[in-house]
N, C-alpha and C positions, 0 to 999 in steps of 0.2 A: 683562250678567246679574249680579244681585246675590244672592250666596249666603252671604256671611260679613260679619263686622264690618269687615274690612279693605276689602271692596268698598263698604261703606256709607261709610267714610271717604273713599275715592277718589271716590265719587259726589258727596258733599257738597262736597268741595274743587273738583270740576269745576263744580258749580252756582255756587260763589262766583267762579269765573273767567269764567263765561258771562254772568252776570246781575248787574245793578246792585243788589246786596243792601243796599248801604250808603245807598241812596236810599229805603229803605222806613222811614219814620219816623212817630212821633206827637209833635207838639210838640218836634221835635228829638231825641227819643229813638229810637235805632235798635231796631227790632223783629226784625231778622234773628236774633239770638241766641235768641229765643223760637221762631221758626219752625224754625230749624236743629235745636234740641234736640227739638222735637215731631216732626219728620221723622225724626230719628235713632231715637227710641224706637218710632215707628210701624214703621219698617223692621225693627227687632229683633223686634218682636212678630210680624211677618209671617213672617220667615224662620226664627226660632228656636222660636216657639210654634205655627207653622203656623195662626195665627189669620187667618181670611179677613176679619174685620171688627174690626181692632184699635182703632178709635176708638169708644168707648162714649159714647152720649149719653143723657141723662136724659129720660124722657118728660115731656111738658108737663103741669103740674098743671091740673086742671079742677074746676069747681064748688066744693064745700065744702072740698075739699083745697087749692085755690088761696087761698080766703078765709082759711083757717087758716094757711097759709104766709105770706101777706101781713100778718096780724096779728102773727105772730112777728117779722117783719121791722120792723113798726111799733114794737113794744116795743123792738127792738134799736136803734132810732133814739135812744130815751131812754137806753138803756144806753150808747151811744157818747158822748153828751155827759157823762154821769156818769163814765164810765171815763176819758175824756180829761182831766177835771178832777183825777182822783186820780193821774195819772202823775207820778212824781218826776223830778227832775233827777239824772242819773247820768252818770258818765264813761265807763263801759263798758256796752255793750249786747251781751248774748249771745243769739243767735238759734238755736233748735233745736226738738226735739220729744221726746215721750216715747220715740220709737224709739231715741234716742241715750242712753237711761237703762238701767241694769241694777239688779237686786235686790241691794243691798248696804248694810250697816249697817241692816238692817230698813227700808229706804226705797227709793224709786226714785231712783237716783243717776246723774247725768249724768257718764259716764265721761271726758269731756273737760273740760267747764267747771267742774264742782264741784271737780275736782282743782286747777285753776288758781286758782279763787277762794279755796280753803282755804289752798293753799300760799304764795300771795303776799298774803294778807290783803286781798282785793279786795272783800269783801262790802259795805263801807260805800259804795263808789263804783260799784257794779255792780247790774244787774238782768237778768232773763231776758225775752225775748219768745218765747213758745212758740206754734207753730201746731199745729192739731189740738186734740184733747180731752186735758185733763190727767187724770192718775190720782191716786189717793189716796197719802198718805205720801210726798210728794216731798221730797227733800233740798233745803235752801235755799228752802223753800216760800214764805217771806215776800218772797223776791226775784222771784217768778214772776208775770208778767202774760201772759194770753192775749188775742189780738187778734181772733180769728175772728168772734165775735159783734158786736164794735164795728165791724169792717169791713163785715159784713153790713148793719148799721144805716145806716152811712154810705152805702153803695151804694144802698140803698133810698131814702135821703134825696135822693140825687143825681138821682133821677127827677124831683124837684121843682126842685132847684138847677140841673140840666141843665148840669153841667160836662162839656164835650166837648173832645176833642183834635182838633187839625188833622192830618189824616192825608195822608201822601205815599206813593204806591205806584207810582212810575214804573218801567215795565218789568215789573210783577208778572204781567200777563196773559200776557206771552210766556213767563214762567217756568211758568205753569199750562199753557200749551199744550205746553211741553216735557215736563211730567209726564204729560199726557194721552196721549202717544204710547205709554206703557207701562201696561198694564192693572194692574200692581202698584200704581200710584199713584191708582187710580180713587177710592177712598174719600177719600184725603187731599186730592186736588185739588177734590173736591166740598165737603168740610167746610171747607177753607181757601181757599174762593173769594175773589175780590177783595172782594165785598160783605161776606162774613162777617168777613174779616180787618179790613176797614175799620171795621165796626161794633165788633168786639172792641177794636181799638186805641183807638177814640174813646170808647166807652161803658163799657169794662171795664178795659182796661189803664191808660189815663191817669187816670181817677178813683181807681184804686188808688194810683198814684203821688202823687196829691194828698192821699189819706188818710195815707200814710206821711210825707209832708212835714209835715203838721200835727202828727203824733205826734212825729216826731224834733225838730221845733222846740220842742215842749214839754219833751222829755227832755234835749235838748242834749248827746248823747253825743259824745265825741271818737273812739271806736272802736265799730264794729259787727262783732262776731266771729260768723261764720256757719257753721253746719253744713248743707251741701247747699243751695247757693244757687239751683239750677235748678228749683225749684218756682215756680208762677206768682205766688203772693203774695210770695215772697222775692226774686224778680227785680224786682218793683215796689218793694219795700223797698230793694233794693240800688241801684236807679236813683235813688230819692229821696235816699238817703244820699250817693251820689256827687254829685248835683247841689247838695246842701248842704255839700259839701266835708268830709264826715264820712269818716274812714278806714274803708274796707270790707275785710274780712279773711275769706277762706274758710279754715277749718281743715280739714285732711284728715281724712276719716272712713272712707275706704275706698280701694279701688284707684284710682289715677289713671294710666291706661294710655294707650298711643298710639292706641287705638281707642275710648276713651271720649270722645265728641265734645262733652261738656260742658266737658272740660279740655284737650283736645288740639287742636292745629292751628288756632288762630285766626289764621291768616296774613293774613286780609283786614281786620284791625283798621284802623279809620280813625285818623288822627293824634290825635284827641281821645279815642279809646278808645270802648268800648261801655259805656253807663251801666248796663246790666243785668248786666255782669260785675263781680265784686269786683275791686278794684285790687291787692290783696295776697294771696298764697297762703302758708300755713304748712304745710309738708310734714313727713312722717315721716322721710324718708331722702333721700339724695343722687340716687337714681335718679328719684324723683318730682320732685325740683327740676329735674333736667336735662330731663325731659320737658316741663315747663311753660316752661322758659326757651328752648325752641326757638322759641316765639312771643312770649314777653313781652320778650325781649332787644331786640327791635326797636322797642319803644314805651316811652318813659320813664314813662308813667303807671302801668306795672305793675311789681311786685317779687315775688320769690320767696325765701322763707327756709326752711331746715331747722331746725325747733324741736323735733323728735322727736315721739313719741306720748306725751302726758301720762299716759295710763292705764297703758301698758307701763312708762314710767320710774318711775311711782309704785310698782308692784309690784316692779320691780327693786331699789328702795331698801329694801324691807321684808325682815325674816326671815320666810320663809314655810314652813310645814309643811303637807303635803298627804297624805292617807292613801293616795292612789293614785300609782303611779309606773310607768314603763316600759310604756306603752300607746301604741297608734296613735291619734292624734286625727284624726278625719275631719270636717271642716267642710262641712256641707251648704249648698246654695243653693236658693232657691225657684224657682218658675217663671221662665224657660221650661224648666227641666230637669224631666223626668218622673220618676216613681218608678223606672221601669225603667232610666233613665239614671243615676240616683243609686245604684242597687243592681243592676248588671248581674250576671250569673251568675259572672263572673270574681271579683268582689268577694265575693259570697256563698260561693263555694267557698273562696276564701282564708281567710275568717273560720272556716269549718268545719274546714279542714285544718291550720291553724296555731295554736299555743297562745297567741299574743300577744293580750292584751286589746285590745278596740276601744272607744274613746270616740266616740260619734256625736253631734255638736253641731248643733242646728238653728239656722238663721238666724232672727232676730227675726220675719220675715215668714212663718215656717213654724210658729210656736207652735200655731196652730189646727189644724195637720195632725199634731200629735204622735200622737194616737190612731191615725190612719190609717197612719202610718209604723210604729208598734208592731205593728199588725195585719199589715201587709205582711211585716215581719221575722219575726213569729211563724209566718206561713204558710210563710215560707222556712226555718223551723227554726233561726234564728240569734238570736232575741230574747234567749235566755238567755245568749248568749255576748257581748253588747254591753252597754254602759252609756250610757243616753240622758239620764235625768233630771239626774244630777250634771254630765254633760258639757255640758248646755244651760244649767243654772241657776248653776253655780259660775263665778266670775270667769275669763274667758278667759286672762289672763296667768298666773293660778295653774295653770290646766290646761296651758298651753303650756310653762311652766317645768319641768314634770315629764314631758313627753311624749317617747317615744322617737323618734317620727317624726310628721309632719304630712301629711295628704292632703286635697286639695280639687280642685274643677274649675277655678274661676278666682276664688275669693274672695280679697279683700284681706288675709285672714288669713295668706296666704303672706308678706306683708311683715312682719306682726307676729311670725310664727314665726321669720323671719330675725333679728329684733331680739332674740329669745331663744336664738339659736344652734341652732334646731331646723330640720332639713332638711325640705323640702316635696316631695311627689310630686304633680304636676299630671296630672289625668286628662282634660283637654279641650283641644282645639285652641285655644280662646279663651285658656285659661290659658298655653299655650305661647307664644302671640303676645303676650299681655299682660305676661309676666314674663320676657322675654328677658334682662334685666339679672341677674335672680336665677339664671337657668340658666347664663349665662356666668361668673358668680362662683361657680359650683358650690354654690349655696345651695338649688337646686331642680333637678328633672329632670321631663321629660315622659314618661309611660308610656302606651301605647295599651291601654285596658282590653279591647279586642277581639283583641289579639294572643295567639297561642298561647303565647308566652313571658312573658305578663304576670306570672304568679305567681312565676316564677323571677326576673324582673327586679325585682319588688317585694322579694323576699327579699334580693337583692343590695343594693338601696337601704338596707334596714334594716341589713344587716351592714356596709356601707361608708358609713354616714351621715356627712356632713360636719359639722365642728365649726368654729365661728367664735369669735373671742375679742374682737374690738373692742367696747368699751362706750363709747357717746357720751352716756349719760344725764347725766353731770355737766356736759358741755359744753352740753347742751340746757337744763339748769336755769339756767345763766347767761344764755343767749340769751333765755329767756322772761322772766326777771326784768328784763332791760333793756327788753324790748318793752313792759312794763307800768309802767315808770318814769314 
């Protein structure tokens, strides 16, 4: 029975023991990392969102709509050739999206990459690859190239070029038969049938790798530094870079926990490694490093380093004045958590009954829910007691540095809070499981929001909040400078 992320982890590790996952390839590229991560998120959506149909498919375009779509793709073919010609040669390729940016200096500022580029004078030798749609007023805008339209044009062109990958799926049908024994996997086993996976690997995945090989051969970077590698396009980019012997680096952008199966427990690594996985991991802290080293230490192709959190270290080095102090910072999280889970009656009552100000910070993926959250809190008669706009829009490090206490369910903000010597209260079993190291180090505690003693336990946590003094930002500066020499 699969009821938790720990159960999902155990299930995936059992699959890797039972089935020849390393024999599933397209032109020598292992595709198990893609399937594993898709299965991981599929199960999360089922058990945490109670979503009976977690795989969303787009309806097939017909008639005029299809003609219009094909015309756009045909124009994108011309865009591809023009775009490819304009690509410069750069030493450092930074791969991210607008989701990694914040509103800072009257621009959309990448809180990891822009810090590094500015601090170490990397602008002349660096460029951005951004997936998704760009926004206006981006910092370092002259360095930013988006590839989605060019990729769309290349894939449409490939219908004529007919670049196909040679697919091997030995034992895959036995794996599907195993899944079909449990109704839980019915949609997954249908969508990821042998035929569908073979077509995807041959006609979608491999052509994407070919696209990125062409692009990377033009740019000739020495390093590709990536934020969130496990998206489809970025895994193809990573595979292309690894095959071209370009150094691939995943920069930590959130929690890397024992049950996050994009980062944890890759114990079935083949000797040559997985091309879809970055070879190097830059972590915020020793706990994250130790987690990754559980599996990287057995394979010489992989390396892990603690380089700190550039955004946090940047704010630590500044003299900062903030008009607000001594508040509780509550870092929210989007789906699968419901409004009732984010704001149970125990939280509502605590805010009403205690004079401590609350700062409620929305996750970037919740920004379109701000009005709904405000209405919900207004109906609960606490909207006037909390601060949402400043908590969401002001820089997180500035808010953390002045917070009395930090509360979250299982956000990676718990790690960032510890770097600012701010104690975290975890409200969710996933947080309790994910941040055992912080709990053991007395930098965090788990409290059950449904307990009758919750309010008293929270008051005790506020009164007895831990303080930490170790500051590693100077060490991190030196490490980063060496990495970009």
